[in-house]
ZARO-654173 format. One record per residue (C-alpha): x negated, y, z; residue in three letters. Coordinates in Angstrom, 2 decimals. Example, Ala and Ser with C-alpha at 12.3 -4.5 7.8 and 13.67 -1.06 7.14 Angstrom:
ZARO-654173
((-12.30, -4.50, 7.80), ALA);
((-13.67, -1.06, 7.14), SER);
***
This chain:
ZARO-654173
((-75.34, 106.04, 109.70), MET);
((-76.24, 109.63, 110.58), THR);
((-78.44, 110.09, 113.65), LYS);
((-77.98, 113.04, 115.99), LYS);
((-81.02, 115.02, 117.07), SER);
((-81.63, 118.08, 119.23), ASP);
((-84.82, 119.31, 117.52), VAL);
((-86.08, 117.60, 114.36), LEU);
((-89.70, 118.42, 113.46), ILE);
((-90.84, 117.68, 109.91), ILE);
((-94.60, 117.12, 109.89), GLY);
((-96.83, 115.22, 112.30), GLY);
((-100.07, 117.19, 112.02), GLY);
((-101.58, 119.56, 114.61), PRO);
((-98.81, 122.15, 114.23), VAL);
((-95.90, 119.69, 114.31), GLY);
((-97.31, 117.81, 117.31), LEU);
((-97.99, 121.07, 119.17), SER);
((-94.42, 122.25, 118.52), CYS);
((-93.19, 118.89, 119.87), ALA);
((-95.35, 119.19, 123.00), TYR);
((-94.17, 122.68, 123.97), TYR);
((-90.54, 121.96, 123.11), LEU);
((-90.62, 118.82, 125.26), LEU);
((-92.17, 120.81, 128.11), LYS);
((-89.29, 123.28, 127.82), SER);
((-86.77, 120.45, 128.26), GLY);
((-85.72, 119.91, 124.63), ARG);
((-85.26, 116.49, 123.02), GLN);
((-87.49, 115.99, 119.99), VAL);
((-87.55, 113.74, 116.92), THR);
((-90.71, 114.12, 114.83), LEU);
((-91.21, 112.54, 111.42), LEU);
((-94.06, 112.41, 108.94), ASP);
((-94.28, 111.08, 105.39), ALA);
((-97.44, 109.20, 106.37), LYS);
((-99.16, 108.43, 109.68), GLU);
((-98.69, 110.93, 112.51), ILE);
((-101.86, 112.76, 113.49), GLY);
((-103.89, 111.22, 110.67), LYS);
((-103.33, 113.68, 107.84), GLY);
((-105.29, 116.77, 106.92), SER);
((-105.77, 117.82, 110.55), GLY);
((-107.76, 114.75, 111.56), SER);
((-110.88, 115.03, 109.40), GLY);
((-111.53, 118.75, 109.69), ASN);
((-114.35, 120.51, 111.55), ALA);
((-112.52, 120.53, 114.88), GLY);
((-113.46, 124.19, 115.42), HIS);
((-111.26, 126.29, 117.72), ILE);
((-111.98, 129.76, 116.44), VAL);
((-110.23, 132.77, 117.97), PRO);
((-113.06, 134.68, 116.24), SER);
((-111.41, 134.04, 112.85), HIS);
((-109.30, 137.20, 112.77), ILE);
((-110.11, 138.25, 109.19), ILE);
((-107.64, 136.64, 106.75), PRO);
((-108.80, 134.56, 103.78), LEU);
((-107.51, 137.33, 101.48), ALA);
((-109.95, 140.18, 102.18), ALA);
((-111.90, 142.76, 100.13), PRO);
((-114.71, 141.24, 98.07), GLY);
((-113.34, 137.69, 98.15), VAL);
((-112.38, 137.61, 94.46), VAL);
((-115.82, 138.94, 93.41), ALA);
((-117.53, 136.39, 95.66), SER);
((-115.39, 133.57, 94.26), ALA);
((-116.28, 134.51, 90.68), LEU);
((-119.98, 134.69, 91.59), LYS);
((-119.83, 131.30, 93.34), TRP);
((-118.21, 129.71, 90.31), MET);
((-121.27, 130.70, 88.25), LEU);
((-123.28, 128.43, 90.59), ASP);
((-121.11, 125.29, 90.49), PRO);
((-123.74, 123.05, 92.14), ALA);
((-123.54, 124.99, 95.41), HIS);
((-120.24, 126.87, 95.27), SER);
((-118.12, 126.61, 98.45), PRO);
((-115.11, 127.52, 96.28), PHE);
((-113.31, 125.85, 93.38), GLY);
((-109.93, 126.13, 91.72), MET);
((-107.69, 123.99, 89.57), LYS);
((-107.05, 125.18, 86.03), ILE);
((-103.27, 125.12, 85.53), SER);
((-100.50, 127.06, 83.80), LEU);
((-97.94, 126.15, 86.46), ASP);
((-95.93, 129.40, 87.05), PRO);
((-95.90, 128.99, 90.86), ASN);
((-99.65, 128.50, 90.89), TYR);
((-100.29, 131.51, 88.62), LEU);
((-97.98, 133.66, 90.74), MET);
((-99.83, 132.55, 93.87), TRP);
((-103.20, 133.46, 92.31), LEU);
((-101.87, 136.90, 91.35), LEU);
((-100.49, 137.48, 94.85), ARG);
((-103.74, 136.33, 96.42), PHE);
((-105.77, 138.67, 94.22), THR);
((-103.52, 141.61, 95.11), LEU);
((-103.78, 140.71, 98.82), SER);
((-107.61, 140.91, 98.83), CYS);
((-107.44, 144.45, 100.21), SER);
((-108.29, 146.41, 103.33), GLN);
((-104.55, 146.99, 103.83), ASN);
((-104.01, 143.23, 104.11), ASN);
((-106.88, 142.90, 106.62), VAL);
((-105.49, 145.78, 108.72), ASP);
((-102.00, 144.21, 108.66), ARG);
((-103.27, 140.73, 109.55), SER);
((-105.81, 141.44, 112.30), LEU);
((-103.39, 141.77, 115.23), ALA);
((-101.24, 138.67, 114.55), PRO);
((-104.28, 136.46, 113.79), LEU);
((-106.07, 137.76, 116.89), ASN);
((-103.03, 137.28, 119.14), GLN);
((-102.28, 133.79, 117.82), LEU);
((-105.95, 132.79, 117.98), GLY);
((-106.40, 133.96, 121.57), GLN);
((-103.16, 132.30, 122.70), LEU);
((-104.17, 129.03, 121.00), SER);
((-107.65, 129.01, 122.55), ALA);
((-106.14, 129.57, 126.02), LYS);
((-103.55, 126.84, 125.40), ASN);
((-106.19, 124.36, 124.19), PHE);
((-108.20, 124.79, 127.40), ALA);
((-105.09, 124.48, 129.57), GLN);
((-103.57, 121.53, 127.68), LEU);
((-106.82, 119.52, 127.63), ILE);
((-107.42, 120.16, 131.35), ALA);
((-103.83, 119.40, 132.41), GLU);
((-103.50, 116.26, 130.29), GLU);
((-107.09, 115.12, 131.02), LYS);
((-107.77, 114.56, 127.29), PHE);
((-111.23, 113.15, 126.60), ASN);
((-111.74, 114.49, 123.07), CYS);
((-115.33, 115.88, 123.05), ALA);
((-114.00, 119.37, 123.87), TYR);
((-116.83, 121.89, 124.28), GLN);
((-116.63, 125.63, 124.98), GLU);
((-120.04, 126.35, 123.44), MET);
((-119.00, 128.97, 120.91), GLY);
((-119.60, 128.88, 117.15), LEU);
((-123.10, 129.72, 115.91), LEU);
((-123.65, 131.06, 112.38), HIS);
((-127.15, 130.36, 110.98), LEU);
((-128.75, 132.48, 108.26), PHE);
((-131.75, 132.05, 105.97), LYS);
((-131.72, 135.35, 104.06), THR);
((-131.94, 138.92, 105.35), GLU);
((-128.92, 139.97, 103.25), LYS);
((-126.61, 137.29, 104.69), ALA);
((-127.93, 137.84, 108.24), PHE);
((-127.22, 141.57, 107.95), LEU);
((-123.69, 140.86, 106.65), GLU);
((-123.19, 138.45, 109.56), GLY);
((-124.27, 141.13, 112.03), GLN);
((-121.88, 143.68, 110.49), HIS);
((-119.06, 141.15, 110.75), GLU);
((-120.02, 140.52, 114.37), GLY);
((-119.90, 144.26, 115.14), GLU);
((-116.46, 144.46, 113.53), PHE);
((-115.25, 141.50, 115.63), MET);
((-116.59, 143.06, 118.85), GLN);
((-114.44, 146.15, 118.22), LYS);
((-111.44, 143.80, 118.31), HIS);
((-112.41, 142.12, 121.58), GLY);
((-114.27, 139.08, 120.18), ILE);
((-117.43, 138.26, 122.21), PRO);
((-120.53, 138.12, 119.96), VAL);
((-124.28, 137.62, 120.49), SER);
((-126.91, 138.24, 117.79), VAL);
((-130.15, 136.17, 117.85), TYR);
((-133.44, 136.98, 116.15), ASP);
((-135.72, 134.29, 114.74), LYS);
((-137.39, 133.41, 118.06), ILE);
((-134.11, 133.28, 119.99), LYS);
((-132.21, 131.27, 117.37), ILE);
((-134.77, 128.44, 117.54), HIS);
((-134.57, 128.42, 121.34), GLU);
((-130.77, 128.27, 121.21), VAL);
((-130.55, 125.69, 118.38), GLU);
((-133.72, 123.53, 118.14), PRO);
((-132.21, 121.49, 115.27), ALA);
((-132.52, 124.51, 112.94), ALA);
((-135.34, 124.32, 110.35), VAL);
((-138.20, 126.83, 110.51), ASP);
((-136.96, 129.22, 107.82), ASP);
((-133.65, 129.97, 109.58), VAL);
((-134.26, 133.63, 110.43), ILE);
((-131.40, 134.46, 112.78), GLY);
((-127.91, 133.77, 114.00), GLY);
((-124.64, 135.30, 115.12), VAL);
((-122.93, 133.49, 118.00), HIS);
((-119.17, 133.82, 118.54), PHE);
((-119.33, 132.76, 122.17), THR);
((-115.58, 132.53, 122.80), GLY);
((-115.05, 129.72, 120.29), ASP);
((-114.94, 125.98, 121.04), ALA);
((-114.80, 122.63, 119.26), HIS);
((-113.53, 119.06, 119.71), LEU);
((-112.99, 115.80, 117.85), ASN);
((-109.70, 116.51, 116.02), PRO);
((-108.76, 112.89, 115.28), ALA);
((-109.16, 111.92, 118.96), VAL);
((-107.29, 115.03, 120.13), PHE);
((-104.37, 114.37, 117.75), LEU);
((-104.16, 110.69, 118.78), LYS);
((-104.05, 111.68, 122.47), LEU);
((-101.47, 114.39, 121.75), LEU);
((-99.21, 112.06, 119.74), SER);
((-99.43, 109.44, 122.54), ASP);
((-98.56, 112.13, 125.12), ARG);
((-95.62, 113.44, 123.08), VAL);
((-94.27, 109.90, 122.75), ARG);
((-94.69, 109.35, 126.51), ALA);
((-92.77, 112.60, 127.15), MET);
((-89.80, 111.06, 125.32), GLY);
((-90.11, 112.14, 121.69), ALA);
((-89.02, 109.79, 118.94), GLU);
((-91.86, 109.57, 116.40), LEU);
((-91.12, 108.26, 112.91), LEU);
((-94.03, 107.48, 110.60), GLU);
((-93.90, 106.82, 106.84), ASN);
((-90.59, 108.70, 106.76), THR);
((-90.14, 111.19, 103.92), SER);
((-87.53, 113.91, 103.64), VAL);
((-85.50, 113.32, 100.47), THR);
((-83.16, 116.31, 100.68), GLY);
((-80.94, 118.62, 102.74), PHE);
((-77.26, 119.46, 102.95), GLU);
((-76.28, 122.99, 103.95), THR);
((-73.05, 124.84, 104.74), ALA);
((-72.36, 128.39, 106.00), ASN);
((-76.04, 129.29, 106.34), GLY);
((-76.89, 126.20, 108.35), LYS);
((-78.63, 122.90, 107.55), ILE);
((-75.99, 120.28, 108.27), THR);
((-77.95, 117.19, 107.28), LYS);
((-81.58, 116.19, 106.70), VAL);
((-81.77, 113.17, 104.41), LYS);
((-84.80, 110.90, 104.86), THR);
((-86.02, 107.46, 103.86), THR);
((-85.05, 106.35, 107.39), ALA);
((-81.49, 107.65, 107.13), GLY);
((-79.81, 111.02, 107.65), ALA);
((-80.19, 113.33, 110.65), PHE);
((-77.93, 116.02, 112.06), GLU);
((-80.09, 118.35, 114.16), ALA);
((-79.29, 121.37, 116.29), GLU);
((-82.63, 122.90, 115.26), GLN);
((-85.19, 121.97, 112.59), ILE);
((-88.89, 122.88, 112.42), VAL);
((-90.66, 122.70, 109.06), LEU);
((-94.35, 122.02, 109.80), ALA);
((-95.27, 119.97, 106.74), ALA);
((-98.48, 121.82, 105.87), GLY);
((-99.39, 121.89, 102.18), ALA);
((-96.30, 119.80, 101.36), LEU);
((-93.88, 122.34, 102.87), SER);
((-92.75, 123.85, 99.51), PRO);
((-91.95, 120.43, 97.99), SER);
((-90.25, 119.17, 101.18), VAL);
((-88.05, 122.30, 101.29), ALA);
((-87.24, 122.54, 97.56), LYS);
((-83.49, 121.87, 98.16), ASP);
((-83.33, 124.86, 100.52), LEU);
((-84.01, 127.46, 97.79), LYS);
((-86.69, 129.14, 99.92), LEU);
((-89.67, 130.78, 98.27), ASN);
((-92.55, 129.32, 100.33), ILE);
((-95.70, 130.49, 98.50), PRO);
((-98.20, 127.89, 99.69), ILE);
((-100.92, 126.25, 97.62), GLN);
((-103.08, 123.35, 98.81), PRO);
((-106.78, 124.07, 99.28), ALA);
((-108.71, 120.82, 99.39), ARG);
((-111.67, 120.50, 101.73), GLY);
((-114.14, 117.71, 102.45), TYR);
((-115.93, 116.25, 105.42), SER);
((-118.47, 113.55, 106.14), MET);
((-118.93, 112.05, 109.59), THR);
((-122.05, 110.20, 110.74), MET);
((-123.67, 108.78, 113.85), SER);
((-125.60, 111.25, 115.99), ALA);
((-128.98, 112.16, 114.52), THR);
((-132.32, 111.99, 116.38), LYS);
((-132.48, 115.78, 116.70), THR);
((-128.87, 116.29, 117.74), MET);
((-127.28, 119.73, 117.59), LEU);
((-126.54, 121.82, 120.65), SER);
((-123.74, 123.83, 119.01), HIS);
((-120.96, 123.81, 116.47), ALA);
((-122.32, 125.73, 113.48), LEU);
((-121.50, 127.57, 110.28), ILE);
((-124.37, 127.40, 107.78), LEU);
((-124.08, 131.02, 106.63), GLY);
((-124.94, 131.22, 102.95), GLU);
((-123.55, 127.74, 102.16), ARG);
((-120.31, 128.05, 104.18), ARG);
((-120.70, 124.55, 105.64), ILE);
((-119.19, 123.84, 109.08), ALA);
((-121.11, 121.47, 111.36), VAL);
((-119.67, 119.81, 114.47), SER);
((-121.32, 117.58, 117.09), PRO);
((-118.64, 115.27, 118.55), MET);
((-119.89, 113.04, 121.38), ALA);
((-122.09, 110.59, 119.47), GLY);
((-120.90, 111.74, 116.04), LEU);
((-121.85, 114.58, 113.71), LEU);
((-119.52, 116.03, 111.07), ARG);
((-120.17, 118.31, 108.09), PHE);
((-117.17, 120.07, 106.54), THR);
((-117.02, 122.26, 103.45), GLY);
((-115.52, 123.39, 100.16), ARG);
((-112.24, 125.12, 99.35), LEU);
((-110.56, 123.90, 96.15), GLU);
((-107.35, 125.83, 95.50), VAL);
((-104.43, 124.07, 93.79), GLY);
((-105.64, 120.47, 94.14), ASN);
((-103.23, 118.00, 95.79), TYR);
((-105.55, 114.98, 95.61), SER);
((-106.86, 113.66, 98.93), MET);
((-109.55, 111.51, 97.35), GLU);
((-113.01, 112.70, 98.47), PRO);
((-115.16, 113.60, 95.47), ASN);
((-118.51, 111.83, 96.12), PRO);
((-120.40, 114.53, 94.21), ILE);
((-119.24, 117.16, 96.69), TRP);
((-119.87, 114.94, 99.69), ILE);
((-123.48, 114.63, 98.51), GLN);
((-123.77, 118.37, 97.89), ARG);
((-122.50, 119.12, 101.40), ILE);
((-125.22, 116.87, 102.84), GLU);
((-127.86, 118.50, 100.62), THR);
((-126.77, 121.96, 101.79), SER);
((-126.86, 120.89, 105.46), ALA);
((-130.45, 119.68, 105.02), ARG);
((-131.44, 123.21, 103.98), GLU);
((-130.68, 124.38, 107.55), TYR);
((-131.01, 121.40, 109.88), LEU);
((-133.52, 118.73, 110.87), ARG);
((-131.70, 115.57, 109.87), LEU);
((-132.72, 111.91, 109.76), ASP);
((-134.09, 110.79, 106.41), GLU);
((-131.10, 108.45, 106.03), LYS);
((-127.80, 109.34, 107.63), LEU);
((-125.54, 106.64, 109.09), ASP);
((-122.31, 107.87, 107.41), VAL);
((-119.18, 106.48, 109.07), LYS);
((-116.47, 108.28, 107.08), GLU);
((-115.92, 110.61, 104.13), THR);
((-112.66, 112.52, 103.93), TRP);
((-110.67, 115.06, 101.94), ALA);
((-107.68, 117.01, 103.23), GLY);
((-105.34, 119.78, 102.14), LEU);
((-105.14, 123.19, 103.82), ARG);
((-101.78, 124.96, 103.30), PRO);
((-102.79, 128.41, 102.05), THR);
((-100.60, 131.51, 101.73), THR);
((-101.46, 134.35, 99.33), PRO);
((-102.28, 136.76, 102.17), ASP);
((-104.13, 134.23, 104.38), GLY);
((-101.64, 134.54, 107.26), VAL);
((-99.42, 131.65, 108.46), PRO);
((-95.66, 131.60, 107.99), ILE);
((-94.04, 131.40, 111.44), ILE);
((-90.45, 132.41, 112.09), GLY);
((-86.78, 131.74, 111.45), LYS);
((-85.61, 130.97, 107.94), SER);
((-83.98, 134.01, 106.28), PRO);
((-81.25, 131.69, 104.91), LYS);
((-80.67, 129.04, 107.61), HIS);
((-79.73, 129.78, 111.21), SER);
((-81.13, 126.49, 112.53), ASN);
((-84.48, 126.32, 110.67), LEU);
((-87.85, 127.60, 111.90), VAL);
((-90.92, 127.60, 109.64), LEU);
((-94.38, 126.85, 111.06), ALA);
((-96.73, 126.37, 108.14), THR);
((-99.38, 128.00, 105.93), GLY);
((-102.24, 128.02, 108.45), HIS);
((-104.93, 127.35, 105.77), ALA);
((-108.18, 126.16, 107.41), MET);
((-106.91, 127.11, 110.89), LEU);
((-104.10, 124.56, 111.33), GLY);
((-105.83, 122.82, 114.22), LEU);
((-107.24, 126.02, 115.70), SER);
((-103.89, 127.86, 115.74), LEU);
((-101.66, 124.87, 116.55), ALA);
((-101.12, 125.21, 120.35), PRO);
((-100.27, 128.90, 120.04), GLY);
((-97.90, 128.14, 117.18), THR);
((-96.29, 125.38, 119.25), GLY);
((-95.68, 127.78, 122.13), GLN);
((-94.12, 130.58, 120.04), VAL);
((-91.94, 128.12, 118.08), VAL);
((-90.66, 126.70, 121.36), SER);
((-89.92, 130.23, 122.59), GLN);
((-88.09, 131.08, 119.34), LEU);
((-85.92, 127.95, 119.49), LEU);
((-85.10, 128.55, 123.14), ASN);
((-83.97, 132.14, 122.51), GLY);
((-86.92, 133.61, 124.41), GLN);
((-89.15, 136.52, 123.41), GLU);
((-92.27, 135.05, 121.72), PRO);
((-95.66, 135.74, 123.32), ALA);
((-96.29, 138.40, 120.62), PHE);
((-94.42, 139.86, 117.65), SER);
((-94.00, 137.36, 114.82), LEU);
((-92.71, 139.91, 112.31), SER);
((-96.03, 140.02, 110.31), PRO);
((-95.75, 136.23, 109.90), MET);
((-92.13, 136.02, 108.71), ARG);
((-91.39, 134.48, 105.32), LEU);
((-89.58, 137.63, 104.21), GLU);
((-92.90, 139.48, 103.75), ARG);
((-93.34, 137.76, 100.37), PHE);
***
């Protein structure tokens, strides 16, 4: 039997749940399905950083050279890539390489800034209105540095951000140790993006999924899309393991799995998975005051109300969600270079998740060029959680025929 639906959302991560929340608030009826557990996929184990400061796309000048240099130091490299002759993967790598340009940065700054600022505002409002207790802290994001070269690069990046309205403070050696006492003695300085925030993503997503259900959404877990039927430029049927759906509107928010979910639709969705890792432990004796980025090592650190999480690594092209214990250990070793940590950490969880990464480092948000009732909301790379509430709002506006909060044309699929 075919079920009727107003809006069908495919994907129950931060973006899918945020789309559901804002659509429900606008008065729409929502069915949301996920191939696994809702709110427990790649969004749940990440750093939990809310970073409107991240306005430079992943594809930027110097990234390819840095990646090659990192790969010569495999024991510490924050970057890895799968070796494969798959044509889609090779095409993605070529596109990514070509996108590592100043032109791409210039094109991407405004949409990433606008979406980041909207999301940060929406996080604060949503958490206050819904009274979510999810270790939300508006303490900014503090980058720590141990070498003069990296500290200088961090300051230049901070100056660039300030020109685009991002609040930044630079701390010398004395100040950085006042601000973050957990830093070891040879940390020489820091750059503080004071408008950023952080939270416990798993708790936030659980509270959001509970709230969406209470608002009347139908949530279907362990429900995979098996295909689509289309006619006259419209999706007429979504076939799933729980039966078929006829929906007025469909939102594809399936993260790194979006290309495989949508394969019947003949859309070119150039997304590759980028695997990342995290380890979560009980609070340490010298607990951190701030969410951090450990500059030279590219490790994210997040205090979360009695827990501490380290997050790192970007492995392009790898679909496995099994945490590699070697990299978990290396992340801990790197964190010890910067922070006063207990001799033995009480590790509660190790995790690996997939970030859906586009060749130009900008999400895909907008109407399908081939289907009048499909909206895409995917490709957010490491910023899926951070950009989710803004994405949810603009998707709701699109589906309701309203003008989105800012122009989505730089994010449309047709740019590829």
